[in-house]
N, C-alpha and C positions, 0 to 999 in steps of 0.2 A: 504494500500500500504506500502511496506517495502523498506528500503534502505539497501543494503548489500555491504560491502567492501570485496574484494577478492584479494588475492595475491598467485600466483602459482610460486613455485621455483623448477625447475627440478634439480635433483642431479644425478651424475654419467653420465655426458655428456662428449663429447670429447673436450670441450672448457670451459673456465671460463665465457664466454659470454652466457647470456640466452635470449637475445633480440629476437632471432628467435622463441623460445618457447613462449615468452610473446606475440609476435606479432600474432601468431596463436591463442592463447587464447583470445586476444582482438578481433580478427576477428570473433570468435564464438560469443562473446558478441554483436558485431555490427550486425551480421547476425540474431541474435535472435529477433530483433525488439523491445527489451526492451530499455528503455533509459539507457545509460551508460556514464561514464566519466572516462577517463584515467588520472591517476596522475603519478608522478615519482616513487611511491612506491606501486601502486596497481590500481585496477579498482573498481568503484562503479557501482552497478546495481540498478535500480529502477523499482518496479512493484509488481505483485502478488508473494507471497513468494514461492508457488509451482513452478511457472514458473522460478523463479530465481534459485531454487535448481536444476532444470533440466539443466540450463545453466552452473551453477557452476560445476556440474558433467562432462559436456562436456569439459569445460575448463581444468579441472584437468586431465581427460583422454587423452586430446590432447597431453600432454607432453609425455606420454607413447607411443603414436602413432608415435612420432618423435624420439623415441629411448632412452628416459631417463629411467634409471633403478629404480629411486626412485623419488617421487614428494612430496614436502611439500606444502600443501595448507592451508592458513589461511582464515577464514571466520568470519566476524563480522556482526551481524544482528541488525538493528534498526527497530523495528516494533511497531507502536503506534495504539491504538484503540480509543483514545480520540480526535484525529484530523488528518487531512491529513498530510502525510510525503513525502517530495520530496528532491532530491539532492539540488536543487536550494534553497528551503526553509531553509534547514539546514545551507547552506552557508550564506544566507541572515541574519539569526538570529545571527550568530557570527559577520559578518561584521557590523551589526548595533551597536555592542558593542565595536568594535576595529577600530581605525583609520588606514586605509591603504594608 
């Protein structure tokens, strides 16, 4: 199982606000059935890498469907073969080492 961070940034829109584009992209993540988590700077997806890539493509393309003329999409992949990897597990490992 992989954890993937994605951030889509539409360029060439009618407004400096991009929340409508981001909301649609996050909706695609939600509808995918994959575990996802929204943060202030992106979205994390958890699951099979092939399934995640399909969702990433749909999220990216959704910005064009809404009228953006350019889209910058950043993808960060964390994929381990030695043990299970989850969004919650990654956060718990850091929280165990830092006092919140």
